[in-house]
N, C-alpha and C positions, 0 to 999 in steps of 0.2 A: 134518112138525112137528105139524100139527093132530091127526093120528091119535094121537100120543104123549100129548097133553093129554087127549083123551077117555079113553084107557086109564088114566091116573092118576086121573081123576075116578071111574071105575068101581071102582077098587080101594079108594079111601078109605072109602066107606060100609061095605064089608065089614069092613075093619080095625076100624072104630068099633064095629060090632056085636059082633065077637069080644071086644074088650077089655071091653065092658060086661057080658058073660056071666060073666067071672071075678070072684073076690073083688076088692074095690076095691084096685088096686095103689097102693103108696106110691111115686109117681114122684119120682125125684131126678135131678139132672143133675150131671155132673162133666166138667170139661175136662181131658183128658189130653194131655200133650206126647209125641208119637210121631215117630220119624224117618221121615217120609213123603217119598218121592222123586217118585212118579208115581202115575198112576191104578192101576197094577198093585198098588202097596202098599195102596191103598184097597180094591181088589177082594179082596185076600188077607184083609184084616181083615173085610170084609163076609161072606166065605164061611165064616169060622171063628168069630169072636167070638159072634154071636148063637146059634150052635149048640153052643157049648162046654157039655159036660154039667155041669161044675162050677158053671156060672152058672144052671142050672135055668130056662132061658128067661127070665132076669131082664132081659136087655138088650132094650130096646124100640126104641131108635132110635140111629143113628150119624150124626153130621154132621161131615164132613171139611173142613178148611181146609189145603190143600196149602202155601200160602205161609207161614202161621203154624206149620205142622207140628203142628196140634192135631186132636184128635177129641173132639167133644162127645158124651158117652154119656148117653142117657136110660135109666135102669134102674129096676126095681122093687125098692125097698129091703127089701121083705118076702122077696124071693127071693135077692138077692145084695148084695154090697157092693163098695166101691172096691178093696180089696186083692185080692179074688177076680177082679175085672175086670182088674187089672194083671197078675195071674198068667197069665190067659188070653192077654193080649197077649204076655207074655214067652215063652209056649209056642210061639208062631208066629214068634219071632225079632224081635218088634217091642216092645222094652221101653217101657213107658209111665210117665211120672212126672206128679205133680200140680203140680209147679213147673217153670217154664221152665228148660231146661238152660242152663248158663252157656256163653257163646260161647268155644269153645276157642281160636280164633285171637286173640281179644282178650286172654285170660289169658296165652297163651304170649308175646305181645308184651310184656306187663308184666313177666314173669319175666326175660326177656332184658335188659330195660331196667334192672331192679333189680340184676342181676348185674353189669352194666356199671358201675354206680355204685360198687359195692364195689371194683372193680379200681382206681378212681381214688384211693381212700384208700390 
């Protein structure tokens, strides 16, 4: 565990130096709702999204929340935008929306209930 912490600290200053060399990025954040099941889903996104050619290296950081099924994307608005990021997610079979998806079970339950009421009349 100690070794991992030292490794992360060694990487951070390098990343900082790289980002200061570029033109000032216009950093924006967006929370996307993605159907994440497990760490493999996160890994698939990590291996593809930052390297998608259409995003022009605009994705700077990805923060996953498996429970909430969200990915917080930090991106450079000078290089890419939210629709382009969403397209990149769709390409790898992980459609991303900016709004929380409606709970299907909840909705279905309501529909059946409403239909049942109609039959009583």
